[in-house]
C-alpha positions in Angstrom: -0.3 -0.3 -0.5 0.5 3.9 -0.4 1.0 6.1 2.9 1.2 9.9 2.2 2.6 12.1 5.1 2.1 15.7 4.9 3.7 19.4 6.5 3.7 22.5 6.1 0.4 23.5 7.5 0.2 26.7 10.0 -0.9 29.7 10.3 0.1 32.7 8.0 -1.5 36.1 7.6 -3.1 37.8 5.0 -0.8 38.1 2.1 2.0 35.6 3.3 3.4 32.1 1.9 3.5 28.6 2.7 4.3 25.6 1.0 2.9 22.4 1.3 4.2 18.8 1.5 3.6 15.3 0.5 5.6 12.5 1.3 4.9 8.9 -0.4 5.6 5.8 0.3 5.4 2.2 -0.1 4.1 -0.1 -2.9 3.6 2.4 -5.9 3.9 0.7 -9.4 2.2 3.8 -11.4 1.1 6.8 -10.8 -1.5 8.6 -12.9 -1.6 11.7 -10.9 -0.3 13.9 -7.7 -3.0 16.6 -6.5 -4.0 19.1 -4.0 -7.3 19.4 -2.4 -9.4 21.5 0.3 -12.3 21.5 2.8 -13.4 24.7 3.9 -15.5 24.8 7.6 -19.0 24.5 6.1 -18.2 23.7 2.3 -17.1 20.6 0.6 -13.5 19.3 -0.8 -13.0 20.9 -3.5 -9.9 20.3 -6.2 -7.2 23.0 -6.0 -4.6 21.7 -8.1 -3.1 18.7 -10.0 0.2 16.8 -11.3 0.4 14.1 -13.6 3.2 11.8 -13.5 4.6 13.7 -16.9 4.6 17.3 -15.3 1.2 18.6 -16.8 -0.3 20.8 -14.2 -3.7 22.5 -14.0 -5.5 24.2 -11.3 -8.9 25.5 -10.3 -9.6 29.3 -11.2 -9.6 30.3 -7.7 -5.7 30.0 -7.5 -4.4 30.6 -10.8 -1.3 32.4 -10.8 -1.2 32.1 -6.7 -0.8 28.8 -6.3 1.6 25.9 -7.6 1.8 22.3 -7.8 5.2 21.0 -8.4 7.0 17.1 -7.7 10.5 16.2 -6.7 10.8 12.1 -9.0 14.1 11.6 -6.3 12.2 12.3 -3.1 8.7 10.8 -4.2 7.6 14.3 -3.0 4.7 16.4 -4.4 4.8 20.3 -3.1 1.9 22.9 -2.9 3.3 26.6 -2.5 1.0 28.9 -1.7 1.3 32.6 -1.9 -0.8 35.7 -1.8 -3.1 34.3 1.1 -6.3 35.6 2.1 -8.6 34.6 4.9 -10.6 32.6 2.1 -8.4 30.0 1.5 -8.5 29.2 5.3 -9.2 24.7 4.7 -7.6 21.6 5.6 -5.8 20.5 2.8 -5.4 17.0 1.2 -2.8 15.3 -0.7 -3.8 12.7 -3.1 -2.2 9.9 -5.2 -4.0 7.8 -8.0 -2.4 5.2 -9.3 -2.8 4.1 -13.0 -5.0 1.1 -11.2 -7.5 3.5 -10.4 -6.5 3.3 -6.2 -6.7 6.6 -4.3 -4.7 7.3 -1.4 -5.1 10.7 0.5 -2.9 12.4 2.7 -4.1 13.4 6.6 -5.4 17.0 5.8 -3.3 19.8 7.9 -5.0 22.7 8.6 -3.9 26.0 6.5 -5.2 29.0 8.4 -4.9 32.7 6.9 -5.9 35.1 9.5 -4.4 38.9 10.6 
């Protein structure tokens, strides 16, 4: 099985930046994509950013030009760089990996809070 360990969450002031990290370990045969989701208080989970095994990226309209997803293949790690943060970015952010077999794995979802 695959295990995901996330880090980098916390409290940041509006306009500040955070970088989330997600390290994958275990049995990894073929990754279809890695992605970040978030769930704000009282709202449904939404897709934030996606990166494929080949490096193609896609973003939700709300975060284009503000967030950047990237990978370090040597470390089996995916990152989410979050800049110019706003209070409405406050949410639990979940890392996920989807394999070619359609199996999916989820990280624990650290909290990101943007507040002055």
